[in-house]
Each structure stands twice: as structure tokens, then as C-alpha cells.
C-alpha positions as CSV (number, residue, x, y, z in Angstrom):
1,M,-7.3,64.7,1.3
2,R,-6.8,61.3,2.8
3,R,-8.8,58.5,1.2
4,S,-11.1,56.5,3.5
5,Y,-11.4,52.8,3.8
6,H,-14.6,53.1,1.8
7,D,-12.7,54.4,-1.2
8,L,-10.8,51.2,-1.8
9,P,-11.8,50.8,-5.4
10,A,-9.9,53.9,-6.3
11,R,-6.8,52.8,-4.5
12,S,-3.8,51.3,-6.4
13,G,-2.9,47.7,-6.0
14,L,0.0,48.8,-3.8
15,G,-2.3,50.7,-1.5
16,L,-4.5,47.7,-1.1
17,T,-1.5,45.4,-0.5
18,H,-0.6,47.7,2.4
19,I,-4.0,47.2,3.9
20,Y,-3.7,43.4,3.5
21,V,-0.3,43.4,5.2
22,R,-1.4,45.6,8.0
23,T,-4.5,43.5,8.6
24,L,-2.4,40.3,8.7
25,L,0.1,41.8,11.1
26,A,-2.8,43.1,13.3
27,Y,-4.4,39.7,13.2
28,L,-1.3,37.9,14.3
29,L,-0.7,40.4,17.1
30,A,-4.2,40.0,18.3
31,M,-4.0,36.2,18.3
32,G,-0.6,36.5,20.1
33,G,-2.2,38.8,22.7
34,L,-5.0,36.4,23.3
35,W,-2.5,33.6,23.7
36,I,-0.5,35.6,26.3
37,L,-3.8,36.2,28.2
38,G,-4.4,32.4,28.2
39,L,-7.0,32.2,25.4
40,E,-5.3,29.7,23.2
41,G,-6.4,27.6,20.3
42,I,-6.1,23.9,20.1
43,Y,-2.4,22.9,20.5
44,G,-1.3,25.8,22.8
45,H,0.1,28.0,20.0
46,P,-1.3,31.5,19.4
47,T,-3.6,30.7,16.5
48,P,-7.2,29.5,16.6
49,F,-6.4,26.8,14.0
50,Y,-6.6,23.1,14.3
51,A,-3.4,23.0,12.2
52,L,-0.2,22.3,14.1
53,F,2.6,24.8,13.8
54,A,5.4,22.8,12.1
55,P,7.4,24.7,9.5
56,V,8.8,22.8,6.6
57,M,12.6,22.7,7.1
58,P,14.6,24.2,4.2
59,T,16.3,21.0,3.1
60,F,17.3,20.4,-0.5
61,S,14.3,18.0,-1.2
62,A,11.9,20.4,0.5
63,L,13.1,23.3,-1.7
64,G,12.6,21.1,-4.8
65,W,8.9,20.6,-3.9
66,Q,8.4,24.4,-3.9
67,L,8.9,24.5,-7.7
68,P,5.5,23.0,-8.7
69,W,3.4,25.6,-6.9
70,I,5.6,28.4,-8.2
71,G,5.3,27.1,-11.8
72,V,1.5,26.7,-11.5
73,V,1.1,30.2,-10.1
74,L,3.3,31.8,-12.8
75,L,1.5,30.0,-15.6
76,G,-1.9,30.6,-14.1
77,F,-1.2,34.3,-13.6
78,A,0.1,34.7,-17.1
79,A,-3.0,33.0,-18.6
80,F,-5.3,35.1,-16.4
81,R,-3.5,38.3,-17.3
82,H,-3.4,37.5,-21.1
83,F,-6.8,35.9,-21.6
84,L,-9.4,36.5,-18.9
85,L,-8.5,39.9,-17.4
86,P,-9.0,41.8,-20.7
87,R,-12.5,40.2,-21.1
88,L,-13.4,41.2,-17.6
89,Q,-12.2,44.8,-18.1
90,N,-14.4,45.1,-21.1
91,D,-17.3,43.3,-19.4
92,A,-18.9,42.5,-22.7
93,P,-21.3,39.5,-22.8
94,M,-19.6,36.3,-23.7
95,P,-20.9,33.4,-25.9
96,P,-21.6,30.3,-23.8
97,K,-18.7,28.4,-25.4
98,T,-16.3,31.2,-24.3
99,V,-17.7,31.1,-20.8
100,W,-17.2,27.4,-20.5
101,R,-13.7,27.7,-21.9
102,Y,-12.7,30.2,-19.3
103,L,-14.4,28.2,-16.5
104,L,-12.5,25.1,-17.7
105,G,-9.2,27.1,-17.5
106,I,-10.0,28.1,-13.9
107,F,-10.9,24.5,-13.0
108,I,-7.6,23.2,-14.4
109,F,-5.7,25.9,-12.4
110,A,-7.6,25.0,-9.2
111,V,-6.8,21.3,-9.6
112,L,-3.1,21.9,-10.3
113,F,-2.7,24.5,-7.6
114,S,-4.3,22.5,-4.9
115,A,-2.1,19.5,-5.8
116,A,1.0,21.6,-6.0
117,I,0.4,23.2,-2.6
118,A,-0.2,19.8,-1.0
119,M,3.1,18.6,-2.5
120,I,5.1,21.3,-0.6
121,R,5.0,19.0,2.5
122,G,6.2,15.6,1.4
123,G,6.0,15.6,-2.3
124,F,3.5,13.3,-3.9
125,H,2.8,11.8,-0.5
126,G,1.5,15.2,0.6
127,I,-1.6,14.6,-1.7
128,E,-2.4,11.2,-0.3
129,Q,-1.3,11.4,3.3
130,A,-4.7,12.2,4.7
131,Y,-6.4,9.2,3.0
132,S,-3.5,7.0,4.1
133,R,-4.8,7.2,7.7
134,Q,-7.6,4.7,7.1
135,A,-8.5,4.4,10.8
136,Y,-9.5,8.1,10.7
137,E,-10.9,8.6,7.1
138,Y,-13.9,7.3,5.2
139,I,-11.7,5.4,2.8
140,G,-11.1,2.8,5.5
141,D,-14.8,2.0,5.6
142,I,-15.1,1.0,1.9
143,G,-16.0,-2.6,1.8
144,K,-17.0,-3.1,5.4
145,T,-20.4,-4.3,4.1
146,R,-21.1,-6.3,0.9
147,N,-22.4,-3.3,-1.0
148,I,-23.5,0.3,-0.7
149,Q,-27.1,-0.7,0.1
150,Q,-26.0,-2.7,3.1
151,L,-23.8,0.2,4.2
152,F,-27.1,2.1,4.8
153,E,-29.1,-0.9,5.9
154,R,-26.5,-2.0,8.6
155,Y,-25.1,1.5,9.4
156,H,-26.1,1.3,13.1
157,E,-24.8,-2.2,13.4
158,I,-21.4,-1.4,12.0
159,H,-21.1,2.0,13.6
160,P,-18.7,1.0,16.4
161,Y,-16.3,-0.4,13.7
162,L,-16.3,2.7,11.4
163,S,-13.4,5.2,11.1
164,M,-13.3,8.1,13.5
165,H,-14.7,10.7,11.1
166,A,-17.4,8.3,9.8
167,K,-18.9,7.8,13.2
168,V,-20.1,11.4,13.5
169,H,-21.5,11.6,9.9
170,P,-24.2,9.9,7.9
171,P,-23.0,7.2,5.6
172,G,-23.2,9.5,2.5
173,P,-19.4,10.3,2.4
174,I,-18.5,6.6,2.5
175,A,-21.0,5.8,-0.2
176,L,-19.6,8.6,-2.4
177,L,-16.0,7.5,-2.1
178,W,-17.1,3.9,-2.5
179,F,-18.9,4.9,-5.8
180,M,-15.8,6.8,-7.0
181,S,-13.6,3.7,-6.2
182,Y,-15.5,1.8,-8.9
183,F,-13.8,4.1,-11.5
184,V,-10.4,4.8,-9.9
185,G,-9.8,2.0,-7.4
186,T,-9.4,2.1,-3.6
187,T,-5.8,3.3,-3.1
188,P,-5.3,6.5,-1.2
189,A,-3.5,8.1,-4.1
190,A,-6.2,7.4,-6.6
191,L,-9.1,8.5,-4.4
192,S,-7.1,11.6,-3.3
193,V,-6.8,12.7,-7.0
194,A,-10.4,11.8,-7.6
195,T,-11.4,14.0,-4.6
196,I,-9.4,17.0,-6.0
197,L,-11.0,16.6,-9.4
198,F,-14.6,16.2,-8.1
199,S,-14.2,18.9,-5.5
200,C,-13.0,21.5,-8.0
201,T,-16.2,21.1,-10.0
202,A,-17.8,23.3,-7.3
203,L,-16.5,26.2,-9.4
204,F,-19.2,25.6,-12.0
205,P,-22.3,26.0,-9.8
206,L,-20.5,28.8,-8.0
207,F,-20.2,30.7,-11.2
208,F,-23.8,30.3,-12.2
209,W,-25.1,31.0,-8.7
210,T,-23.0,34.2,-8.5
211,R,-24.0,35.3,-12.0
212,L,-27.6,34.9,-11.1
213,L,-27.2,37.0,-8.0
214,T,-24.9,39.7,-9.5
215,N,-23.3,39.7,-13.0
216,Q,-20.9,37.8,-15.2
217,R,-17.8,39.8,-14.2
218,T,-18.4,39.1,-10.5
219,A,-19.1,35.4,-11.2
220,F,-15.7,35.0,-12.9
221,L,-13.9,36.9,-10.1
222,A,-15.7,34.8,-7.5
223,C,-14.3,31.6,-9.2
224,V,-10.8,33.1,-9.4
225,C,-10.9,34.0,-5.7
226,Y,-12.5,30.7,-4.7
227,S,-9.7,28.8,-6.4
228,L,-7.2,30.7,-4.2
229,V,-9.0,30.7,-0.8
230,P,-6.5,29.0,1.6
231,S,-9.0,26.7,3.2
232,I,-10.4,25.5,-0.1
233,V,-6.9,25.0,-1.6
234,L,-5.4,23.3,1.4
235,F,-8.3,20.9,2.1
236,T,-9.4,20.2,-1.4
237,A,-6.4,17.9,-1.6
238,T,-6.4,16.6,1.9
239,S,-10.0,16.4,3.2
240,A,-13.1,14.5,2.2
241,D,-15.1,17.5,3.4
242,A,-14.3,19.1,0.1
243,L,-16.4,16.5,-1.7
244,F,-19.5,18.1,-0.3
245,T,-19.0,21.6,-1.8
246,P,-20.3,20.7,-5.3
247,F,-23.5,19.5,-3.8
248,T,-23.9,22.5,-1.6
249,L,-23.3,25.1,-4.3
250,T,-25.4,23.3,-6.9
251,T,-28.3,23.2,-4.5
252,L,-27.9,26.9,-3.7
253,Y,-27.9,27.7,-7.4
254,L,-31.0,25.6,-8.1
255,F,-32.8,27.1,-5.2
256,E,-32.1,30.6,-6.4
257,R,-33.4,29.8,-9.9
258,A,-36.5,28.1,-8.5
259,I,-37.5,31.0,-6.3
260,R,-36.6,33.7,-8.8
261,Q,-38.2,32.0,-11.8
262,N,-41.1,30.3,-10.0
263,S,-39.8,27.0,-11.4
264,G,-41.3,23.8,-9.9
265,R,-38.7,21.7,-11.7
266,M,-35.8,23.7,-10.2
267,A,-37.4,23.6,-6.8
268,L,-37.7,19.8,-7.0
269,L,-34.0,19.5,-8.0
270,A,-33.0,21.8,-5.2
271,G,-35.0,19.7,-2.7
272,I,-33.3,16.6,-4.0
273,G,-29.9,18.4,-3.6
274,Y,-30.7,19.4,0.0
275,G,-31.7,15.8,0.8
276,L,-28.4,14.6,-0.6
277,M,-26.6,17.2,1.5
278,I,-28.3,15.9,4.7
279,L,-27.0,12.4,3.8
280,L,-23.5,13.7,3.4
281,K,-23.0,15.9,6.4
282,F,-25.3,16.9,9.2
283,S,-23.7,20.3,9.5
284,L,-25.1,21.1,6.0
285,I,-28.6,21.1,7.4
286,G,-27.7,24.6,8.6
287,M,-27.7,25.7,5.0
288,G,-31.4,25.6,5.2
289,A,-31.2,28.9,7.0
290,Y,-30.3,30.5,3.7
291,F,-33.5,29.2,2.1
292,G,-35.4,30.6,5.0
293,L,-33.8,34.0,5.0
294,V,-34.2,34.5,1.2
295,G,-37.8,33.2,1.5
296,L,-38.7,35.6,4.2
297,W,-37.2,38.5,2.2
298,M,-39.1,37.6,-0.9
299,L,-42.3,36.7,1.0
300,C,-42.5,40.4,1.9
301,R,-42.8,41.3,-1.7
302,E,-46.2,40.7,-3.3
303,D,-44.7,39.9,-6.8
304,T,-42.6,37.0,-5.4
305,R,-44.8,35.7,-2.6
306,R,-46.3,32.9,-4.8
307,N,-42.7,31.9,-5.8
308,V,-41.7,31.4,-2.2
309,I,-44.7,29.2,-1.3
310,Q,-44.3,27.0,-4.4
311,T,-40.6,26.7,-3.9
312,A,-40.9,25.7,-0.2
313,V,-43.6,23.1,-0.9
314,V,-41.8,21.5,-3.9
315,M,-38.4,21.5,-2.2
316,A,-40.0,19.7,0.8
317,V,-41.3,17.1,-1.6
318,G,-37.8,16.8,-3.1
319,V,-36.2,16.2,0.4
320,A,-38.9,13.7,1.2
321,V,-38.3,11.9,-2.1
322,V,-34.6,11.5,-1.2
323,L,-34.9,10.5,2.5
324,G,-38.0,8.5,1.9
325,G,-36.5,6.7,-1.0
326,V,-33.3,5.8,0.9
327,Y,-35.5,4.5,3.8
328,W,-37.6,2.4,1.3
329,W,-34.4,1.2,-0.4
330,S,-32.4,0.3,2.8
331,G,-34.4,1.0,5.9
332,F,-32.0,3.8,6.8
333,N,-33.5,6.3,9.3
334,V,-31.7,9.7,9.1
335,V,-33.3,11.0,12.3
336,D,-32.0,8.0,14.4
337,T,-28.6,8.4,12.8
338,F,-28.5,12.1,13.7
339,H,-29.0,11.2,17.4
340,L,-26.3,8.5,17.1
341,A,-23.8,10.9,15.5
342,K,-24.5,13.5,18.1
343,Q,-24.0,11.0,20.9
344,Q,-20.7,10.0,19.3
345,F,-19.7,13.6,18.9
346,D,-20.3,14.4,22.6
347,T,-18.3,11.3,23.6
348,D,-15.4,12.3,21.3
349,Q,-15.4,15.8,22.9
350,M,-15.3,14.3,26.4
351,H,-12.3,12.2,25.5
352,L,-10.5,15.1,23.9
353,D,-11.0,17.1,27.1
354,E,-9.5,14.2,29.1
355,L,-6.4,14.0,26.9
356,S,-6.0,17.8,26.3
357,P,-8.5,20.0,28.0
358,R,-10.0,22.7,25.7
359,L,-11.7,26.0,26.4
360,P,-15.5,26.1,27.0
361,A,-17.7,25.9,23.9
362,W,-18.8,29.5,24.1
363,T,-15.2,30.8,23.5
364,Y,-15.2,29.1,20.1
365,R,-18.0,31.5,19.0
366,I,-15.1,33.9,18.8
367,L,-12.2,31.6,17.9
368,N,-14.0,29.9,15.1
369,P,-14.8,33.1,13.2
370,A,-11.2,34.3,13.9
371,C,-10.1,31.0,12.2
372,W,-12.5,31.5,9.2
373,F,-11.3,35.2,8.8
374,F,-7.8,33.9,8.2
375,F,-8.5,30.8,6.2
376,A,-10.9,32.6,3.9
377,G,-7.8,34.6,2.9
378,I,-7.1,38.0,4.4
379,P,-8.0,39.8,1.2
380,V,-11.3,38.0,0.8
381,S,-12.3,38.7,4.5
382,V,-11.3,42.4,4.3
383,L,-13.2,43.0,1.1
384,A,-16.3,41.0,2.2
385,I,-16.6,42.9,5.4
386,R,-16.4,46.1,3.5
387,E,-19.2,45.0,1.3
388,F,-21.4,43.9,4.2
389,F,-21.3,47.3,5.8
390,S,-21.2,49.7,2.9
391,G,-22.2,47.9,-0.3
392,E,-24.2,49.3,-3.1
393,E,-27.9,49.9,-2.6
394,E,-29.0,47.1,-5.0
395,T,-26.9,44.5,-3.1
396,K,-27.5,45.6,0.5
397,V,-30.3,43.2,1.2
398,R,-28.4,40.3,-0.3
399,W,-25.2,41.1,1.7
400,R,-27.2,41.3,4.9
401,I,-28.6,37.8,4.2
402,F,-25.0,36.6,3.6
403,F,-23.8,38.2,6.8
404,L,-26.7,36.7,8.8
405,M,-25.9,33.3,7.3
406,L,-22.4,33.6,8.7
407,L,-23.8,34.4,12.1
408,V,-26.2,31.4,11.9
409,L,-23.5,29.0,10.7
410,N,-21.3,30.1,13.5
411,L,-24.0,29.4,16.1
412,L,-24.8,26.0,14.6
413,Y,-21.1,25.0,14.3
414,L,-20.5,22.6,17.2
415,A,-16.9,21.6,16.9
416,R,-14.3,23.4,19.1
417,G,-11.8,24.1,16.4
418,E,-11.3,22.3,13.1
419,G,-13.1,25.3,11.5
420,E,-10.6,25.6,8.6
421,R,-11.4,22.0,7.4
422,S,-14.9,21.2,8.3
423,A,-16.7,24.5,7.5
424,L,-15.8,24.8,3.8
425,Y,-19.5,25.4,3.1
426,L,-19.4,29.0,4.5
427,F,-16.6,30.5,2.4
428,P,-18.7,31.2,-0.6
429,F,-20.7,33.7,1.5
430,L,-17.4,35.7,1.9
431,V,-16.0,35.1,-1.6
432,I,-19.0,36.5,-3.5
433,P,-19.2,39.9,-1.8
434,A,-15.4,40.2,-2.1
435,A,-15.6,39.4,-5.8
436,H,-18.4,42.0,-6.3
437,Y,-16.1,44.6,-4.6
438,L,-13.3,43.7,-7.0
439,G,-15.6,43.9,-10.0
440,R,-16.4,47.5,-9.2
441,A,-12.6,48.3,-9.3
442,L,-12.8,47.0,-12.9
443,N,-15.6,49.3,-14.0
444,R,-15.5,51.3,-17.2
445,Q,-14.5,54.5,-15.5
446,T,-11.3,53.4,-13.7
447,N,-10.5,50.1,-15.4
448,N,-8.0,49.5,-12.7
449,P,-6.7,45.9,-12.4
450,G,-4.3,46.8,-9.5
451,P,-6.7,45.8,-6.7
452,L,-7.5,42.5,-8.4
453,V,-3.8,41.7,-9.0
454,A,-2.9,42.6,-5.4
455,T,-5.7,40.3,-4.2
456,V,-4.8,37.2,-6.2
457,V,-1.1,37.5,-5.5
458,F,-1.6,37.9,-1.8
459,L,-4.0,34.9,-1.7
460,A,-1.6,32.7,-3.5
461,L,1.3,33.7,-1.2
462,Q,-1.0,33.1,1.9
463,C,-1.7,29.6,0.7
464,W,2.0,29.0,0.4
465,F,2.7,30.5,3.8
466,V,0.1,28.4,5.6
467,E,1.1,25.1,4.1
468,T,4.8,25.9,4.7
469,A,4.3,27.0,8.3
470,F,1.5,24.7,9.5
471,Y,0.8,21.0,9.3
472,T,-2.7,21.3,7.9
473,Y,-3.7,17.9,6.5
474,W,-6.6,16.2,8.3
């Protein structure tokens, strides 16, 4: 009897690899078909990516820079196979020290792998090349006022003189990089390395959030998959947007604790986290949809109704504390800045259309998800979609909320393209369901590591393929 798509946990790793390969080929054929019909992405090539098709030429020096990522992958896979995988197969509770030891190991791998992949294109310069473009990046705005307080106070005054990216964002990213420069300096190389280190700390709140939602095994698998998601890997080393992920995931974790445990302290911290997210990137306001969806779900249950009301009120206080405190400290008005950023965004889109006309905005409601499907990693997307539509009974409501979040974030995402870089906040909503699926393949009955091995190997190879074939830094 032929196995169905819903029997994937019982498949061998080879069988799952076949599904990944077929999906990738079907995806590329579909994108090529749309291109032939005239529905192209940004630069006229058949993909909906902002990245430019520019393969690394097989020169002697280029081949030499392939060695670091190969070495990191081999060492990381050996450590995973020898240390973490046996513990996940047993699924026995781990002491806190052991948990932190394994998380630290995944963190070190994520840092090294992101750096090694960036080095494929240009060696060490591949790590710092994005920040070297100071006219485009926040790093060029460090020091344009006397101090960070004046950055907020005079933001509207200095807005015309800011870098391209800073003009459509609040001053939070500049302030964050400026603060980091006190410890590492202001050179592109130093701040790039600091960005990688700080961004990879997102693994820690991801683990605790996932463990709260599911279980310890899924939490570890989510961290492993997250460290191999192509978009996360590629842009952790070359985009300041990666700096926002620790704030986002920490806030989601604090919110979940607050609403589940009826904790006013956690709710206040979650509100403070959400306020900081608003100061970092206006797109992150859309993450409030998750609070609303979970709140509505739990509001329907009598036993958690009080938790929802308390969490909502206290989180609102936390947001007010942050935004009101910044206003008292510097006179910075986040509402006025939002309108200023939106006006700048519209102006930039108009200029882009004059230089290289793009498709209407509605078409990107299709192209952006197509971009995210690929840059989440083919395995992550395939397994997440499977979970969304046929997960276990106990997780169905949660996965429906995750799926609705992806729909909401797609509607709220305004940019036409750039989805692989500037929407890093949505990938956890794919990673966690995919990790839960892989966890079931490691249950006590089958204890089959094949699907997991096939998934991590395919993800690592996809990261290499994208960086080798496409010019991704931004």
C-alpha cells in the first residue's frame, strides 16, 4: 500500500529527501513559469527574491572560502549526532545545566555557520560588506548627533541626512548599534561580528517559548532548524534586521508566560518588550496580532478569561512606560515618526518605479509568500504546511493561530520584495510546527532519526546553494 503524504513520520530519511528535492524542483519550475508569463520578481530573473542572481565563479580563491562552511557543518553535525541526538531520542528530562550546555553549543554553531556562509562570497569581507555601505546602513548614522538622547530628540531634524534604511525606521536600530559600538568600536567588521553574536542569542528565547508551547524535544529541534533556516543564516551576518529577532522572540515568550500563568510581572516585561520592538521596526507592530489571536482564543475559556484581561491591561501599561518614558526623556513622538517613515517609504517606492518599474502591490501578496516559502528552507516549509493542515488534536488550535499569523503578516508587509531580509520575524511561525513534526519522528515507537538528518542536511546545503548562486547581502 502506498504511503500518503500524512505518513511522513514513518518514512525513511531518503524518502523525505525525495519529497524535498521534488518540492524544490516544482518550486523552481513554477517560478520559471511565472517568469515566462511575465510575472517576474525584482531584477527580471525567475525568482521572487530581492537577491541578485550572481553565481560565485569557481576560482582558486573562491574554492578556498568554501572550506570554512564545510568544516563548520561537519563538526556541527558530528557534535549533534554524538551528543544531542541521543538525548532527543530518549526524550528524558534534562537538568538545567545540561539544557544550557546544549543551547550554548547550538549558539556557537549558529554564529560560526552564519559567518562561514557569508565568507563564501569574498572571504572575511563577506561578513562586513553590508555595513561597509554606510550611505545605506544604520552604521553610517552613528555620531550624527552628540549622543543617543539627541538622536531621539532631533530625529525629525536630522531625518533628511540619515542613511537610506534609517529613514523608514524609528531611531531604535541606530541607537542599538551605537550602544554596541561603545564596546566594540564603530568599524564595519567589529559591528558585523557583534551583530552576529547578538542576533544568535534569539535561540535562547526561541527555546523557552517553544518548550512552553510544546515540549523540550521540539524546543531543541526548533533551535537546530532555526540555526539552519537560509534567511536567518544569510542575513544574521549581513543585515541589521537580524538584531530585532532577540527582542521579538523574548517578548513572545514573556507574553506566553504571562497569559498562561496569570503573571503581572511577565505581562509588564512583555509590554516593555513590545514597546522596544515598536522603537526598533514599525513592521514589528504587526506582531501584536499574535497577542490578539491568542487572547481571543483564551478569552473563550472561562478558566483563562481573567488571565487575558490582566495580561492585556498590564502589557498596555508596559508599552506606555516605554513610549512615554522615551517621550519624557527626549520628546520623541513615535506616532509622528511613523507618519514620517510611511511618507519616506512611499517616496522611495515611487523612485524605484521610476528607475525600474515593479509589479502592482497586490501581486506581492503572492510573490512575498513564495519568497518566504523558499527562504524558510524547503524542509521547514514542507513540514510546517503539513502540521498546519493535519497536526495532532492538542496542537491544532495553536497551529491555526500560527497560520493566521502568517496571513496577517503577509497582509501587513508593505514592501514589494525584500521579504527574505526584512521579514525575519515570521520564520519562527514556520520553524516551530516543522520542529514539532520532526519530534514525532523521534518518538519512542519508531525512534527514527532519518527524517531529522535529511532535514538538517538539506537545510545546510540550501544555505550553501543560495549564497553561492545569489548575491544576498543587503
